[in-house]
Every structure is written in C-alpha cells, then in structure tokens.
C-alpha distance (Angstrom), angle and dihedral (degrees) to the residues before:
residue distance angle dihedral
M1 . . .
A2 3.78 . .
F3 3.76 117.1 .
D4 3.68 121.3 -171.6
A5 3.80 125.4 168.9
R6 3.82 122.2 178.4
V7 3.77 123.8 178.7
S8 3.86 120.8 -160.0
K9 3.73 109.4 -149.7
K10 3.79 98.2 -147.1
A11 3.76 128.7 128.0
T12 3.75 89.5 -88.0
A13 3.81 109.2 45.8
M14 3.74 115.7 -135.8
V15 3.78 124.7 -173.7
L16 3.81 134.4 -159.8
I17 3.73 118.6 -167.6
A18 3.77 125.7 178.8
V19 3.75 130.6 -149.9
A20 3.79 122.8 -55.4
G21 3.71 111.4 36.6
M22 3.71 155.6 19.4
S23 3.71 131.8 -107.9
L24 3.82 129.2 -169.1
T25 3.76 100.2 -165.0
S26 3.76 95.4 -172.3
I27 3.77 123.3 5.7
P28 3.77 127.3 -164.7
A29 3.79 102.3 -158.2
A30 3.80 98.6 -144.9
A31 3.72 138.4 32.0
D32 3.74 124.2 -140.1
G33 3.79 99.7 -12.4
A34 3.80 96.4 -164.6
T35 3.81 93.5 97.9
A36 3.72 99.5 20.7
R37 3.82 115.4 147.0
Q38 3.80 126.6 -171.9
P39 3.80 116.1 -131.8
T40 3.73 112.3 -102.7
E41 3.73 122.8 -120.9
A42 3.81 106.5 -107.9
G43 3.77 132.1 50.7
V44 3.77 134.1 -0.1
Q45 3.77 123.0 -49.4
A46 3.77 121.1 -163.0
V47 3.76 133.9 137.6
T48 3.79 114.2 -107.6
A49 3.82 111.2 -161.1
P50 3.75 140.1 135.3
G51 3.81 109.3 -67.5
I52 3.79 93.4 17.7
P53 3.83 111.5 111.0
R54 3.79 120.0 -127.0
L55 3.78 115.8 -103.6
P56 3.76 113.5 -94.3
S57 3.78 117.3 -90.0
G58 3.79 124.2 -122.3
L59 3.79 97.1 45.0
S60 3.83 106.2 156.3
A61 3.82 103.8 165.8
L62 3.72 116.5 125.2
S63 3.79 88.6 -133.3
W64 3.85 136.9 6.9
M65 3.72 142.5 159.8
V66 3.87 138.2 -163.5
A67 3.84 115.1 -156.8
D68 3.78 137.0 169.4
A69 3.78 108.1 -116.8
E70 3.80 93.6 -152.6
T71 3.74 101.7 48.9
G72 3.77 102.9 22.0
S73 3.78 91.9 -125.6
V74 3.80 115.5 152.7
L75 3.76 106.1 -138.1
A76 3.80 98.8 -177.5
A77 3.82 137.9 -9.8
K78 3.78 145.3 173.6
S79 3.81 116.5 -149.7
P80 3.81 90.5 -29.1
H81 3.81 94.4 179.7
R82 3.77 97.1 44.8
Q83 3.85 105.6 129.0
L84 3.78 109.5 -126.9
A85 3.79 135.6 158.8
P86 3.89 106.4 -85.6
A87 3.77 101.3 -160.4
S88 3.86 111.0 -167.0
T89 3.75 95.3 -15.5
L90 3.81 83.9 84.2
K91 3.78 86.9 70.2
T92 3.81 83.9 80.4
L93 3.85 88.8 68.2
F94 3.80 89.8 43.0
A95 3.83 90.1 54.4
V96 3.85 93.9 45.0
T97 3.83 87.4 53.1
V98 3.80 102.5 42.6
L99 3.80 109.4 19.3
P100 3.86 95.4 80.9
K101 3.82 92.3 54.6
F102 3.82 103.2 69.6
S103 3.77 130.6 44.3
A104 3.75 116.0 -120.8
G105 3.80 92.6 -116.2
T106 3.82 96.0 54.8
V107 3.82 110.0 120.8
R108 3.84 123.8 -140.9
R109 3.77 124.0 -167.3
V110 3.80 101.8 -149.2
S111 3.75 117.9 -128.0
S112 3.80 131.2 -164.7
A113 3.81 88.5 -107.0
D114 3.79 89.7 57.1
L115 3.78 91.4 60.0
A116 3.78 98.3 38.8
G117 3.78 114.2 122.0
V118 3.77 101.6 22.9
G119 3.72 103.3 156.1
S120 3.76 123.4 -108.5
G121 3.84 111.0 -96.5
S122 3.87 91.8 14.9
S123 3.70 121.5 158.5
V124 3.83 105.5 -107.8
V125 3.80 135.3 -177.0
G126 3.93 92.5 -153.0
V127 3.77 104.8 -98.1
Q128 3.82 107.8 178.3
Q129 3.77 131.2 -148.4
G130 3.81 113.2 -110.4
R131 3.77 95.4 19.8
R132 3.80 124.3 114.5
Y133 3.89 120.4 -124.4
T134 3.71 132.8 179.3
V135 3.79 118.2 -125.2
A136 3.76 86.8 -114.7
D137 3.87 89.5 57.8
L138 3.78 90.7 51.2
W139 3.82 93.6 49.2
R140 3.77 91.6 50.3
G141 3.78 86.8 52.7
V142 3.82 90.2 52.5
F143 3.79 97.4 45.0
L144 3.87 101.6 36.4
R145 3.84 104.1 32.0
S146 3.86 97.6 21.8
G147 3.77 85.9 -127.1
N148 3.78 113.4 -168.6
D149 3.80 88.3 -171.0
A150 3.88 89.2 61.3
V151 3.79 90.6 47.0
H152 3.83 90.2 53.4
V153 3.81 92.3 52.7
L154 3.85 93.5 47.6
A155 3.85 89.7 46.5
A156 3.80 89.2 51.9
M157 3.76 88.1 54.1
N158 3.71 88.6 50.1
G159 3.80 96.3 57.2
G160 3.74 102.3 -79.1
W161 3.74 143.4 -57.7
Q162 3.82 100.2 -72.2
A163 3.78 92.8 40.1
T164 3.76 90.5 53.6
A165 3.81 92.5 48.5
R166 3.83 89.3 52.5
E167 3.77 92.3 48.2
M168 3.85 90.4 48.8
Q169 3.74 88.8 53.2
Q170 3.77 91.1 52.2
T171 3.78 90.7 48.6
A172 3.86 91.0 52.7
R173 3.81 90.4 53.4
K174 3.70 92.7 47.7
L175 3.77 89.2 53.9
G176 3.80 91.0 51.1
A177 3.85 92.8 -109.3
R178 3.81 105.0 143.0
D179 3.78 102.9 164.1
T180 3.89 94.6 69.0
M181 3.77 127.9 98.2
V182 3.79 114.7 -179.7
K183 3.77 118.0 -152.7
S184 3.87 102.2 145.3
P185 3.89 115.8 29.5
D186 3.78 93.3 -150.9
G187 3.90 93.6 58.6
Y188 3.78 92.9 -111.7
D189 3.78 111.5 153.1
A190 3.75 111.9 -85.5
P191 3.81 131.5 163.3
G192 3.81 109.5 -89.8
Q193 3.81 96.0 11.1
V194 3.79 110.9 135.5
S195 3.76 142.7 144.3
S196 3.80 135.1 170.2
A197 3.76 140.4 -126.3
Y198 3.85 87.1 -106.4
D199 3.76 95.4 52.5
L200 3.78 95.8 42.7
T201 3.87 89.2 52.2
V202 3.80 88.4 53.0
F203 3.84 91.6 49.0
A204 3.86 91.5 50.5
R205 3.74 92.6 47.9
A206 3.78 91.3 50.2
G207 3.77 90.8 47.8
L208 3.77 92.3 53.3
A209 3.75 87.5 61.4
N210 3.79 87.0 74.0
A211 3.82 115.7 72.7
E212 3.84 92.0 -148.8
F213 3.88 91.7 53.6
A214 3.78 88.7 47.7
R215 3.75 93.5 50.7
Y216 3.80 96.2 46.9
C217 3.81 94.6 47.3
A218 3.80 90.9 49.2
T219 3.88 95.0 49.9
P220 3.83 112.3 110.6
S221 3.86 94.8 -169.9
A222 3.72 141.0 -4.2
S223 3.81 145.6 169.0
F224 3.80 120.0 -89.1
P225 3.79 132.1 -177.1
G226 3.84 102.9 -106.2
A227 3.78 133.7 -178.7
G228 3.85 93.2 -89.7
G229 3.77 96.9 36.7
I230 3.80 131.3 -76.6
T231 3.75 114.5 -6.0
R232 3.72 135.5 -177.4
I233 3.84 120.4 -110.6
E234 3.77 126.5 -165.9
N235 3.79 127.2 -149.9
T236 3.80 111.4 -104.7
N237 3.80 91.0 -143.0
R238 3.82 99.4 105.4
M239 3.80 92.2 -166.5
L240 3.75 90.9 58.9
V241 3.84 99.4 45.0
G242 3.81 100.4 30.1
S243 3.81 102.8 -124.0
H244 3.76 143.6 139.4
G245 3.74 93.0 41.5
L246 3.83 95.5 -43.7
S247 3.73 127.0 113.5
R248 3.84 118.8 -136.6
Y249 3.78 107.5 -89.8
P250 3.83 110.8 -111.9
G251 3.79 109.4 -103.0
I252 3.84 95.5 4.8
I253 3.82 114.5 163.7
G254 3.83 103.3 171.6
V255 3.10 147.7 -115.8
K256 3.89 128.1 169.4
N257 3.84 141.0 -55.5
G258 3.80 129.1 -166.0
Y259 3.76 145.5 176.9
T260 3.82 135.7 -165.7
S261 3.78 129.7 159.1
K262 3.86 89.4 -109.0
A263 3.76 97.7 41.1
G264 3.74 99.4 40.3
N265 3.83 112.9 -156.7
T266 3.83 116.3 -19.7
L267 3.78 131.6 -178.2
I268 3.73 143.1 176.2
A269 3.80 111.6 -165.4
A270 3.80 129.9 -175.1
A271 3.77 123.3 -169.4
R272 3.85 136.9 169.0
R273 3.78 124.5 -147.3
N274 3.77 134.1 156.0
G275 3.76 93.4 -0.1
R276 3.84 95.5 -51.7
T277 3.77 130.6 104.2
L278 3.77 119.1 -155.1
L279 3.81 133.4 -173.1
V280 3.77 122.5 -151.0
T281 3.74 125.7 -174.1
V282 3.85 120.2 -168.5
L283 3.82 122.5 -175.1
N284 3.83 125.4 -166.6
P285 3.87 110.0 -23.0
Q286 3.72 110.3 -151.2
S287 3.82 97.9 -157.3
Q288 3.85 94.2 92.4
E289 3.81 86.1 -143.5
A290 3.80 115.2 149.8
N291 3.79 109.6 -99.6
G292 3.78 87.7 5.0
V293 3.83 96.4 149.4
Y294 3.83 90.6 52.8
K295 3.79 92.6 45.1
E296 3.75 93.6 50.8
A297 3.68 92.2 46.6
G298 3.72 91.2 49.3
S299 3.79 93.4 51.0
L300 3.83 91.1 48.8
L301 3.82 90.6 50.6
D302 3.81 89.2 48.3
W303 3.80 88.8 52.4
G304 3.77 92.8 47.9
F305 3.81 93.2 50.6
G306 3.76 88.8 45.3
T307 3.73 91.1 61.2
S308 3.84 88.3 66.4
G309 3.79 90.3 -147.1
D310 3.81 92.1 -63.6
A311 3.79 98.0 111.9
E312 3.74 115.1 107.3
P313 3.84 108.6 -125.2
V314 3.78 118.2 -106.9
G315 3.82 88.8 -154.9
T316 3.80 144.4 -28.5
L317 3.73 138.2 -110.5
H318 3.79 113.5 -108.4
T319 3.75 110.2 -71.7
V320 3.75 96.5 -114.2
R321 3.77 120.9 130.3
T322 3.76 117.0 -151.4
T323 3.73 129.4 -155.3
Y324 3.76 134.8 169.7
D325 3.78 104.0 -127.1
G326 3.81 119.5 171.6
G327 3.74 93.5 -10.9
A328 3.82 96.5 -54.6
L329 3.79 136.9 99.4
R330 3.79 108.0 -108.6
P331 3.79 117.2 -173.2
V332 3.80 106.9 -157.2
A333 3.83 124.8 -166.9
A334 3.79 117.5 -130.0
Q335 3.78 113.3 -104.3
A336 3.83 104.2 174.8
T337 3.78 115.3 75.9
G338 3.79 134.3 163.8
A339 3.78 116.5 0.1
E340 3.85 91.0 -7.5
A341 3.82 90.8 72.3
H342 3.81 91.7 60.5
D343 3.76 97.7 50.9
G344 3.76 109.4 73.3
S345 3.80 96.0 -71.3
P346 3.85 123.6 155.4
W347 3.82 86.0 -102.5
R348 3.76 91.3 83.7
P349 3.86 98.7 100.0
A350 3.71 127.8 -176.9
L351 3.76 117.9 -127.8
V352 3.79 121.6 -153.5
L353 3.75 120.6 -164.6
G354 3.77 136.0 171.2
A355 3.82 138.8 151.2
A356 3.78 115.3 -120.6
G357 3.76 109.7 -105.9
A358 3.75 92.4 -0.8
G359 3.81 100.0 101.0
V360 3.75 136.1 -106.6
V361 3.73 125.7 -33.6
V362 3.76 124.2 -166.1
L363 3.74 115.7 -164.4
G364 3.79 132.1 174.2
L365 3.83 117.7 -163.1
G366 3.73 128.5 -164.9
A367 3.82 123.6 -145.7
L368 3.77 119.6 -42.3
L369 3.76 115.4 -153.9
A370 3.81 123.1 -143.1
R371 3.74 137.3 169.0
W372 3.79 127.9 -158.5
R373 3.78 108.2 -108.1
Q374 3.72 131.1 150.0
G375 3.78 130.0 -152.9
R376 3.73 130.1 -177.1
G377 3.74 128.1 -150.1
R378 3.84 133.8 -166.1
G379 3.79 129.3 -170.0
G380 3.82 151.0 156.8
Q381 3.77 131.6 -85.1
S382 3.90 139.4 -111.2
G383 4.76 139.8 -163.9
G384 9.54 141.8 -87.4
A385 3.41 133.3 -11.1
G386 3.80 126.2 21.8
C-alpha cells in the first residue's frame, strides 16, 4: 500500500497521512507534568469516577498497560514495571535502534555468518543464504512474520549480534526504559532478558515516530522473495489481519505480537478511534483461552476509548521526545514549560495518524505541553522461540 506523510511546519501543524500506517512525527512523552504520577509496582491502577467505565472483567495477564499515544498519559495499568520475558515484542526496540540506519533499497547478499545462531524453533520468514534481499524485504520479514532470520541479517549489517544488543540497551536507557535487559535482539528467550509493559509501550511509541516503522507494523500482507520465487506473507498479528477466529480490531494500526515458551503470549497494540490513539501492552495472559492476548488487548482498548479522554491519568510515560533526525533516533528533553509552550515554542509538535487500509485522515493539533521528568521502576521476573 502507498504511504505518504507530509508535515507542514507552520505555526499550526497540519498533517496528511495516506492509507496503511501511522506516523507520530514528533512526540512529547507526557502531558502536563505538574501532577504526573508513575504507576506503582503492584496491583491494578485505574481511576474510578462517575462516567468512567469499569475495567473489563476476566483480565488474566501478569502485566498490562493502557496509554494515550499522543499525550503519554497512562490511563490504567497492572504491575507495569514487572520484569517479564518479552518475546518478539522486543523487536520494537530492535527496530527503533536499527531501522533508521539503512535505506529501504539497500541490498544485502546473505552469508552463512549472517544466519549463524538463529535459535532452535525460531519464527522465520525464510531468508536463504546466498540470496540477495533489500532492507525493505528484511523489515517486512521482521514485522510481518516475526522472522528471527531477518533480524540476524539486519543485526549483522549493524555490526553484529552483541554490538546490536548493546546498542539496543543504550537506546532503552535513552528513552527512560529501565526495566529492560537485552540479551538476544530478536526476543528469543535468553537468560536475564526481560522487559516490562511500561518499557514496551515506550518503545512502540518511539517507533511510531518513524513513518517506516509505522508503515511496516501496519502492513497486513506483503510480497517476499521465497525459495520458489515471490511469495505472499501475512502478518502474524491476528488483531491486525483478522484471522484465526478473530475480526480485525476497529481502528487497529499495529504494533507487534510475540510468543515464547517463557514469555507466553505478548502483544503491543495501537488503535485510533474517534480522534484518539491508544497503546495497549499485554504480557502473558494466564487464562489459556484461545486468542486470549488479543481478546484482553481488545477489551482494554475498548475500555480506553470508552473513557472518552475523561479519565485522570494514573501516571505518565517518561517525558522524552523522540525524533528521527539525520537517520538516527534522537531523544530530546523538553525545554518549554508553562506559558512558553503556548507561544510558538518548538514544543508544538505535529501528530499524524491513520488506520491502515481505512482511508485518509487529516488532523491538525495545537500545542502539546511536556515537562522533563524521569521516573524509575523496578520489578520481578517471569519463564522458545522469539
């Protein structure tokens, strides 16, 4: 699908986004920080007030979070800093780290060294030694098929497996994500590798600041060079494509699902409805219900949209703004606060939003206020194929 996002840098930011994606061109990570509170470690946090619907029943995930993608407000959460195995949702951090470095048309001839170390039982897209692939091919393999083989090739291009893991760790810290320990860039189970619902939400939000990330994570199906020629691959995110007994979630625009024996089912989902964009992260549902992770994410999205923006935040994402300047991720601290933010300051970001395959959305946003604050969270730990 065609994806075209153009941002007009005038006093009033206007955004045009075409079919198949979402782009957050400049994201302040927290709204009005004056009363911001970080979610605590244990239990469920959500505002209960007249007009605010009750949280859905039957939530069995060990950890989850509902956040507003535009403001960074956390609307509800359960154990958001609990450190758990992330499975392939960690590929969001991999993409945030590596995606800006290589143009989509760059060609790589895959060597045996590129594919060395792909874990037993890994999800793969079918990358073959000796064949040439564009970087765009490889990213489609990562986002649609969760291909660990494609991750290995991109990591080799990026200086190697361990160098990429270290760089991902640095990126996480720059984004204020302190629950994450990266050992295997593809999300494959590895001793000591953990993340949290909080951190994964931060990664997805940062990723959506990149139009390419937004396009890839919103793509339901695509062509891929297979063994017998060009084949068709379908996104494994059932909430996005509407498969395995699920309907496509209304307004869904990505982001990434995962599964390993230790992590269980994991999912970060973004959706836009009625002028609002929400992010939900769900880690390791315990219900054993078919499609449980998607159903719990869907019910949390429904709840979030049902609040109509009236729920008082229980916390905020770290106040880090991310941009993609000169091909690299650049976290930038907010500098304008108070009245300054309303008077033509750089903190007047444009927000671009569109549902894949759902047409064209034109959205103008006024000023969004952010303040530089930093919170730290600690937590416990959880138990493959990334």
